[in-house]
Each structure stands twice: as structure tokens, then as C-alpha cells.
C-alpha positions in Angstrom: 2.9 13.5 27.2 5.1 13.1 30.3 8.4 11.4 29.6 8.0 11.5 25.8 11.2 11.6 23.9 12.0 14.9 22.2 13.8 15.0 18.9 16.6 17.6 18.0 14.9 20.9 17.5 12.4 20.3 20.4 9.9 18.4 18.3 8.3 15.5 20.1 8.4 12.1 18.4 4.6 11.8 18.4 4.3 15.1 16.6 6.8 14.0 14.0 5.0 10.6 13.6 1.7 12.3 13.0 3.2 14.8 10.5 4.8 12.1 8.5 1.7 10.0 8.5 -0.4 13.0 7.4 1.9 13.9 4.6 2.1 10.3 3.4 -1.7 10.0 3.6 -2.0 13.2 1.5 0.5 11.9 -1.0 -1.4 8.6 -1.2 -4.7 10.3 -1.9 -3.0 12.5 -4.6 -1.5 9.4 -6.3 -4.9 7.6 -6.1 -6.6 10.6 -7.6 -4.2 10.4 -10.6 -5.4 6.8 -11.0 -9.0 8.1 -10.8 -8.4 10.8 -13.4 -6.3 8.6 -15.8 -8.2 5.3 -15.6 -5.3 3.4 -17.3 -3.2 4.2 -14.2 -5.6 2.9 -11.6 -3.7 -0.3 -10.6 -0.3 1.5 -10.9 -1.6 4.3 -8.7 -2.8 1.8 -6.1 0.5 0.1 -6.1 2.4 3.4 -5.8 0.2 4.5 -2.9 0.9 1.2 -1.2 4.6 1.7 -1.6 4.2 5.0 0.4 2.7 2.9 3.2 6.0 0.9 3.3 7.8 4.2 4.4 5.4 4.4 7.4 6.1 0.7 8.2 9.8 1.4 8.2 9.9 4.8 9.9 7.0 4.8 12.3 5.7 1.3 12.8 3.0 0.2 15.2 -0.6 1.0 14.3 0.4 4.0 12.2 0.7 2.2 8.9 -2.8 0.8 9.4 -4.1 4.3 10.1 -2.4 5.6 7.0 -3.9 2.8 4.9 -7.4 3.4 6.3 -7.4 7.1 6.0 -5.9 7.1 2.5 -8.4 4.4 1.4 -11.5 6.0 2.9 -10.6 9.5 1.5 -9.9 8.0 -1.9 -13.4 6.5 -2.0 -14.6 10.1 -2.4 -12.9 10.2 -5.8 -15.1 9.9 -8.9 -13.7 6.6 -10.2 -13.2 4.1 -7.4 -11.2 1.3 -9.1 -7.8 2.5 -7.7 -9.3 3.1 -4.3 -10.9 -0.3 -4.2 -7.7 -2.1 -5.2 -5.8 0.0 -2.7 -8.2 -0.9 0.1 -8.6 -4.6 -0.8 -4.9 -5.3 -1.4 -2.2 -2.8 -2.4 -2.5 -0.5 0.7 -2.1 -3.1 3.4 0.2 -5.5 1.6 3.4 -3.6 2.5 2.4 -3.9 6.2 1.8 -7.6 6.0 4.9 -8.2 3.7 7.1 -7.3 6.7 5.4 -9.9 8.9 5.3 -12.6 6.2 9.0 -12.2 5.4 9.9 -12.9 9.1 8.7 -16.5 8.5 11.5 -19.0 8.0 10.6 -20.7 4.8 10.7 -18.7 1.5 8.3 -21.3 0.0 5.8 -20.6 2.8 6.3 -16.9 2.4 5.4 -17.1 -1.3 2.5 -19.4 -0.7 1.0 -17.0 1.8 1.7 -13.9 -0.4 0.1 -15.6 -3.5 -2.9 -16.8 -1.5 -3.4 -13.2 -0.2 -3.1 -11.7 -3.6 -5.5 -14.2 -5.3 -8.0 -13.8 -2.5 -7.8 -10.1 -2.9 -8.1 -10.3 -6.7 -11.2 -12.5 -6.4 -12.7 -9.9 -4.0 -11.8 -7.1 -6.4 -13.5 -9.0 -9.3 -16.6 -9.6 -7.2 -16.8 -6.0 -6.0 -16.4 -4.6 -9.6 -19.0 -7.1 -10.9 -21.7 -6.8 -8.2 -21.1 -3.5 -6.6 -19.7 -1.3 -9.4 -21.8 -3.3 -11.8 -19.5 -3.6 -14.8 -20.9 -5.2 -17.9 -20.4 -8.9 -18.2 -18.4 -8.5 -21.3 -15.8 -6.7 -19.3 -15.3 -9.7 -17.0 -15.4 -12.3 -19.8 -11.6 -12.4 -19.6 -11.5 -13.3 -15.9 -9.7 -16.6 -16.6 -6.8 -14.7 -18.1 -6.7 -12.1 -15.3 -5.3 -14.6 -12.7 -2.1 -15.7 -14.4 -1.4 -12.1 -15.5 -2.1 -10.8 -12.1 0.1 -13.4 -10.4 3.0 -12.5 -12.7 2.5 -8.8 -12.1 2.3 -9.5 -8.3 5.6 -11.4 -8.3 7.2 -8.5 -10.2 5.6 -6.0 -7.8 6.9 -7.9 -4.7 10.4 -8.0 -6.1 10.3 -4.4 -7.1 8.9 -3.4 -3.7 11.7 -5.3 -1.9 14.3 -3.5 -4.1 12.7 -0.1 -3.5 12.7 -0.7 0.2 16.4 -1.6 0.1 17.2 1.6 -1.9 15.1 3.6 0.5 16.9 2.1 3.5 20.4 2.6 2.2 20.1 5.8 0.1 17.0 7.8 0.4 16.4 7.5 4.2 19.5 9.6 5.1 18.4 12.3 2.7 14.9 12.6 4.2 16.2 12.6 7.7 13.2 10.9 9.3 14.7 7.9 11.0 14.4 7.0 14.6 10.6 7.3 15.1 9.8 3.8 16.2 
């Protein structure tokens, strides 16, 4: 493109953005495939793949995090067990993108209300998808009433951990990776 900024070494920013997004998409699919292979890790794999999206939010911005989320999610639907992919698509993959926007709101109370509403809406959708599309036996979903308080607790811990990981990334890991300046 005419007038596009070139990075040191002659690499164009758009090329570097695309490369970073492709690598993170690949890593996300690998992480989600581990969740598909080891079923006990499905939610953890979805959360970890979502954390990878946060790197794209920080380093690249724009529409790129959404493209990484969509590509990772759609490719992970090809995996044999789809629980991790569904949780990633319905919540964990796009949450880091929206987290940045939500945390720009002034009131911390409003931030938490929006975050918890998003999470509970996504959880309800995950339960409905697993019940009616993946057709899990009813006995599996008998404990749905217990899922909400446990999931809310896990979500709050995940949000705090994500914030801390982003902070560590910004102040320690970012320099070592050498990928800043792509926004």
C-alpha cells in the first residue's frame, strides 16, 4: 500500500499484523484442541485461548482481534469435542476484546454489572446449546442451579487474573517479544 509505514528491517506493519494474528490464531486452535483431547481442560483451554486474543487487542487493535476470535472459533469447531470451541465462541474468545471497552466506563460498579450480565447471558446460551444442540443427557444438566454461582465466582477470578496477566504482559513480556507499535 502506498504510504504504509515500514518497520525496522523493511517489514510493513500490515504484514507484521497479519503474521501476529495468524500465529495467535494457530496457538488458539492448538490450545482449544488440547481442551478437545483432554475434556477436563475444555473451559481452561477456552479461557487460555481467550487470553491470547488479549495480546491482539493490545498489540494490533482494530478489527484484528475480532478476526482472530472468529477464525480461531470456526477452525476449532472442526475438532471432535466441541465444548471448548463453543465456550470460546460464546464467551471466552471475545471477552478480552470487550473487557477493554467496558473498563473505559467510569463506574467500577457499572463495569462489574455489565461484565456479570455478559457472562451470565453467555453461560445461559452455553447451557442451552449443550442441552438442545449437543443433546447432553438431562442428568448432566440437573446441577444447572449450582453452575451459576460457581461460574460467577470463577469468572470474577478469571477477570482479575486476566487483568494481572495483561499488566505483566505490558510491563515484562512485551519488551521480550518485541512486537509493540502495530496499532
